[in-house]
N, C-alpha and C positions, 0 to 999 in steps of 0.2 A: 542727316548725313549718312552716306554709305560707309559701313565699317567692317563688313565681314571679309574674312581672308580671301575667299574665292573670287572676290570682286577686284582684286588688285593684280594687274598684269605683271609678270615677273621676268620680262625679257631683259637679259643682261646687256650691258655695254661691252664692247669687245676691243679695247686697245691692246698694245703690247702687254704681255703677261709675264709675271714672275710667280711661280708656285712656291708658297711658303712651306718648306719642309720641316721647320722647327715644330716641336710639340705645341699644341694649341694653348694659348693663355686665355684668361678670363676675358670675355667680350670678343673673342676671335673664333670664327668657325674653323674647324680643322681642315688643313690642306686646301683652303680657299684660294683660287688664283687671284693675285693682285694685278690690277689692270691700270694702264697709263694712257692719259689723254692730254690735250693741250687747251689752254684758254686762247681765245682769239681777240685781237685788238680792235674791237668795234667801238671803243671809246678812247679818247686821248686827253691829255691836259690841254688847256686852252691855247697853248703855244703851238700846238699841232692840230692836224685834222685827220680823222680816220677816213680811210678810203676803201671802197669795196674791192678795188683792184689789188691793193696790198693784202687784204684779207684773203682773197681768192688765191693769190700766189702762195701765201703762207699755208693755206689749207692744202693745196696740192703738194707742197713740199712735205708737210706733216704726214699726209697719207702715204707718200712714196717711201718715207722712212719707217713706216709701220705703226704710227700713231693712228688709232682707229676711233678716236672720239675727239670732237671739237666743240668747245663751249663758248657761248657769247654771254656778255653781261647785259643787264637790263635797267634802264631808267628812261623816262621821257624828258625829264628836266633834272639837272643836278648842279647845284651851285649858282651863285649870283655874282659875287665879286670875283670868284674863280670858277667860272662855268666849265663844265666838261662837255665837249662835243660828243654826241652819241649817234651811232647808226642804230635804228630800231631793231630789236633783237630778232623778232620772227621774220622780218623781211631779209635780214642778214642770213638767217638759217636757210631761207628759201634759195638765196643765191648760192650758198655753200652746197646745197643739195644738188644743184645743177653741175657743179664742178667736181664733186667727189662721188665715189661709188660705195665705199665700205664704212667710213667712220660714223659712229653714232653722233647725232647733232643735238646738243643740249643747251638749255638756258640756265645760267647760274648766278642769280636766280631772277625769274620774272616776277615783278611786283603784282601779284594777282588781284588785290582789291581795286587797283586802278583800271582794270580791263573790264569791258563789257563781256560777260562770260559767254553769251550767245555768239558774238562775233569772234571771240577768241577760240571757241570750240570749232568754228568753221575754218579759221586761219590755221590752227594747229593741225586739224585733220588734213588740210590741203598740203601743209609742209610735210606731214608724215607720208602722204601719198607721193609727193614729189620725190622724197628721199627713199621710197621703197620700204617704209616702216622703220626708219632710223631715228625718229624723234624721241628725245627724253626731256620731259618738261620739268625743270626745276622751278619751284615757286616759293615765294616768301610773302610775309605780311607787309613788309615795307617799313621804312623808318624816317624818310625825309618828308616832314610835314608840309613844307612849301609845295612839294610836288602834288600832294593830295589836294591842297587848296586850289592849285592851278587846274586840276582835273575835275574839280567840283565834287570830290569824294570826301565824306567826313572821316577825318583822321582817327578820331576816337572809336569809330565803328569798324576799324579795319580788320580786327580779329573775326568779328561776326561775318563781315563781307567776304573774307578769305574763305571761310567754311562754306558759305552759301555758294560762292562762285565755283569752288571745287566740286560741290555736289551737282551743280548744273552741268559743268564740263563732263563729269562722269556719266551722267544720265544721257546727255546728247550723243556722246561717243558710243555708249554701250546699248542703249535701249532702242528697239525698233520704232517705238513711238513714245514720246514723253508726254505726260499729262500731269500738270500741276502749275501752281502759281507761287513764285518766289518774289516778294516785294513787288516791284514794277514789272517783273518779267512774267507775262502770261504765256505759259508754254503748253496750254491744254491742246492736245491733238497735234503737237509739232513733230515732224519727221525730218531728220537731218540726213541727207544723202549727198555724196557717198560717205560711208564711215571711214575712219582712219585705216591705213593698211595694217597697223599693229592691232592684233586681236588679243584680248577683247578691247584694249585701248592702249595708247602710248604710256610708257612708264612715267610715273609722277614721283618726284623727290621733293621733300619739304625742307627748306632752309630756315635757320634761326638758332637762337641761343637759349632763351629762358625756358624754365621747366614746362610752362604751358605749351610752348611750341614743341618741345621734346615729346610731350604726350600726344600731340597731333601727329608727329612723325610715327609714333608707335601704333596709332589706330587708324589714320586716314590716308596714309601714303604708302609708297613702295620702299621708302628709305629716307635717309638723312643726307642733306647737302651741307657741308661745312665750309667755312671761309677762314683760312689762316689760323688754324688751331695747331698748337704744339701736340706732339704725340701723347704727352701726359694728359693734357686737357681733353683731347679726343677720347682717350680711353675712358676717362671718368664720365663724360657725357654719353658715350655709346653704351656703357654699362647701364646707365639710368634709362636710356631708351629701351634697351632689351628688357629691363625690369618692368617698365610701363607696359610693354607689349604682353609680357607673361601675365601681368595682373589683369589685362583686358581680355585674356583668353586667346591671344594670338601667338603663333610660333615665332619666337624672336629670330630664328634662323631664316624666316621668310623675308626679313628686311635686308636691304643692302645699304651701302653708304658711298659717298663721294667726297673726297677731301681736296679742296683747292689750296695749293701751296706755291708761293713764289720760289724761284730757283735762280741761282747764278753760279755758273761753273767758271772757275778762274785758276790762276797758278798758285793761289794761297787763300787761306781762310780770311785773312785780314783784307785782302783786295776785294774778294767776293762780298764780304760783309759790308764794306763801304758802298759798293756799287748797288747791291740789292736793297739796302736801306734807303738810298736815295731814290731808287725806282719806286719802292712802295710809297714813300712820302709824296712823290710827285703824282702818282696815279690813284692811290687808294685812300679810303677812310677806314680807320680801325675804331670800332665803337667802344667807348669807355665802359659800357655796361656788359660787354661780352668778354670772352676769353680770347678773342682774335688779337693777334699781336705780330709785329714784324719779326719777333724772335722765332716765329714758325718757319721762316725762310730756310730753304735748303741751300747751303752755300759752302764754297770751298773748292778743293781739288775734286776731280771725278771720284776718287776713293772716299773722300770725306762726304761728298754728296750721297754716295751709295750707302754709307754707314748711317747717315741721318734718315734716309728713306727707309732703311731697314727698321728703324725705330717705329715708324708709322705702320709698317707692315705688322710688326709685333704687337702694336696697340689694337689691331683689328681692322685697319683701313682696307677696303676691298677694291677701291678705284681711286687713283690719284690723278687729279687734273693739275698739271704743272703750268705755272705762269712764268714763262721765260723772261729773264731780265731784259727790259726794253723791247720785248717781243722780237729779239734779234734772231735771224735765221741761223747764225753761227752757234747760238745757244741751243736752238732746237736740234741742230746736227750733232753737237757735242754730247748732249744728253743721250741721244739715241746711240751714238757710237762709243761713248766712253763711260757714261754713268750707269745706264741700265744693264749693260753686260757685266758690270762689276757686282751687281746683285745676284745674277745667275748666268755666268758666261755662256754655257753651252746652248740652251734653248733659245736665248735671245739672239745670239749670233746666227744660229741656224735659221731663225724666223726671217731675218732680213736678207738672207742670201737666196 
């Protein structure tokens, strides 16, 4: 695997920003701008169907409001008795690339062991070219065993396959000519053209919970992608990642992070809490073995939501991907107009005018 610092591209994502002017705390880089993006509804409960038209309208609205990152979810199959309809993640990003001009386009997170790494390298490079270098590939090892069985991929080998596939992606994107053999992939003398627009390659974030994954984040990727962590849980895990990086001889400040958080803006904390918990229960799974929890939801009045977001900023989060309750456009608009200005009124208000 490739592990040296200079081999990791550090292109930042650029959504709405809030600069943390408070004194830095442990695990937080001083005066690091905190950035905001949105999750896209490319999957739904079985009672509904995701549509590309709705996603494109949502993306256009988000961009017009100043959100400059959009993130899609990834599964090929999820659920049997209660299956979730999914639009394929990379295809959805390709469509979003044609409708938007500035947002970073991310996967949160693509199940890397399920993908043919050679094909994925080409698809991802093409999406990066279509978007003008806006791709951020969030990847994870995966957890849904039935999905692995359906794809003919050994579930117990997913950790090794994750690292192998990441290595192949990196080499195909970066090297003028690849020469090597990885299991069934004979890449001796392989040249992939054209390369991605992002140089030396698209940004890669690694998602996951357990310490083995956190060590991968510290040594093999550009940063960490979290899913429904409270500020306290985030701070603890991020501190461990930074420690692992330092132990491996890597500058911890070279790493970034992205936190996915559900949000519901309402007239009261009680009303928002009821609504967002129902939304999370209908759409999402929260792994028992992780620290992901519906309690991570940002909820309440605009002022209460801003206070809760400030806790994540203080914990060291650098990029927040908000998952608006029911993916409702009125939520997207209220967050931009009422919540984010409460974090830092002047710059945010000026940016949108």
